Steps between C-alpha positions, in 0.01 A plus 500: 500500500377860451157454643647302803747781569230759452280315763797486737579865469141638455470659855839680458471635144122571484284683732246239539148541688434262770337171386120549424532882540457755224526871470148656499353846564374514853268792550403485868720436805336435842725603779468317830660482831668185632179387686283580194395843576375704216733803396352582164468411125740676268478523122812452299366656183615839381261772621236594251570199279183301508632224271809446694496159653774569741865428563663178386593250771597141518202308634373146509332411179338210303298495194126478588235401258173373664391425826612648836887514562626755734849655454693548823503858632469655144147473369202693404244674731268201459744254624678732765193657661192316346416838339359516141136571449528359150637171611242250661782288610713762679399358842636148383810654366581674814438190712747310271741790528487492891538132493813519304626762757424250786700223323788741459497593870485126595790413261731806559395630856543841335412781730443744214255251321320452845474878531327509146268222608417673828418816305268331245317307783443813717240772489717774362401698202615296211358715217711605203454856353202542265733527191650141550465295205378130513835376336728719719749299705507547880809392707607568878774655696558399861737733695598673173609171338313347199386162620545346151872570530555276795689170433245282678209633299706437173580149599143429596360634175749299291417186693121562446515575126765267376337184609181599329683578185611139476136407450487709189488341159815345413692323233803278516812646345882548545598777730748730323695568834528157666468294189242257675153399349232606748160657506516864378213736573335638183425833662679697786330608816636850451564690175833450329562836329703553191453146348342460161188292534409624845476259805440181327815288549414163334473413147216629293269285314 
């Protein structure tokens, strides 16, 4: 009964992040107008702190190992701008990133996401400062609002990532919450922090 009660009351007693979101340091914020006009790029790192990766923000996230897999509106310069001299696949990554934005616009009709897409497809200066790191995260504000914070974007990202997570390696086991026997993923699509054994959920052999 305890786990069932905890599930029912989770949103009330615990400050839970949106599904498929995680708190990450985001170093660069691109400010845009409502029609995709470029206002500037802001660093969130402390001045003079070269190793500061930026302020923490809840952003879309999924574990990424191999291959090309863009993260919506919170990714590296290679994905966001196609900029990384050391990455021969930067152009492919950027194409996949823009493709994900197009899907988001089609699904949500979000004016803010459309503004980001218009900016990235335009002829504006998209360059990051010279001290930008290849693993820095970049996100966007439109009209002063973080696009990743909008409900439509959150719902779209959840709907994109969760179906893919069902294709991950699974085992059959009994759910401790509902009591039913069902496929249980052996790993989680986003990190589960503070649990011994990391992100592997199923039995170990």
